[in-house]
C-alpha positions in Angstrom: 86.2 148.4 30.5 87.2 151.9 29.2 85.2 154.8 30.4 83.7 156.9 27.6 84.3 160.6 27.3 80.8 162.0 27.3 81.1 165.7 26.5 78.8 167.3 23.9 80.9 169.8 22.0 80.3 171.0 18.5 82.6 172.7 16.0 82.0 174.5 12.7 83.8 173.6 9.5 85.5 176.6 7.9 85.4 177.4 4.2 88.9 175.7 4.0 87.6 172.5 5.6 89.2 173.2 9.0 87.7 172.2 12.3 88.8 173.3 15.7 88.7 170.5 18.3 87.1 171.9 21.4 89.6 172.6 24.2 87.9 170.2 26.7 88.3 167.3 24.2 91.9 168.3 23.4 92.8 168.3 27.1 91.0 165.0 27.8 92.6 163.3 24.8 96.1 164.9 25.3 96.1 166.5 21.8 98.6 169.4 21.5 99.6 171.8 18.8 101.7 170.0 16.2 100.2 166.5 16.8 99.3 164.5 13.8 95.9 162.9 13.7 94.4 160.0 11.6 90.8 160.2 10.5 88.7 157.2 9.6 85.2 157.4 8.2 83.2 154.4 9.3 80.3 153.0 7.1 77.8 154.1 9.8 78.8 157.8 9.4 81.0 158.0 12.5 84.4 159.6 12.1 87.1 158.2 14.3 90.1 160.4 15.1 93.3 158.8 16.5 96.7 160.4 17.2 99.6 159.1 15.1 101.7 156.9 17.3 105.4 157.5 17.0 108.3 155.4 18.2 112.0 155.9 18.1 112.3 153.1 15.6 110.5 155.2 13.0 113.3 157.7 13.1 116.2 155.3 12.8 118.4 156.2 9.9 116.5 159.3 9.0 119.4 161.6 9.6 121.9 159.5 7.7 124.5 161.6 5.9 125.5 159.7 2.8 128.3 162.2 1.9 129.9 162.5 5.3 131.1 160.1 8.0 128.8 159.6 11.0 129.0 162.2 13.7 130.6 161.2 17.0 128.7 161.6 20.3 131.1 164.5 21.1 130.3 166.2 17.8 126.5 165.7 18.3 126.7 167.2 21.8 128.7 170.2 20.5 126.1 170.8 17.7 123.2 170.6 20.2 124.9 173.0 22.5 125.6 175.4 19.7 122.0 175.3 18.6 120.8 175.9 22.1 123.1 178.9 22.5 122.0 180.4 19.2 118.3 180.0 20.1 118.8 181.9 23.3 120.1 185.0 21.6 
């Protein structure tokens, strides 16, 4: 049986419809900046919030370059190293 998270935190909805999830809940649920969340409104008025689950399979083929030949591993490593060096300066 799963243990329930029983913390009573409240948040205020801004004029833009934004809500800040209290820090204690973010920490307990492992929610970080940039995470995507799914919201589901149940008929009983409860709102369920779930993190979007990602897998490597979802990204397969996303970076396909139709106009160029696929990059070799060596070329990928070189591009990554170049990006890292540029970000450090």
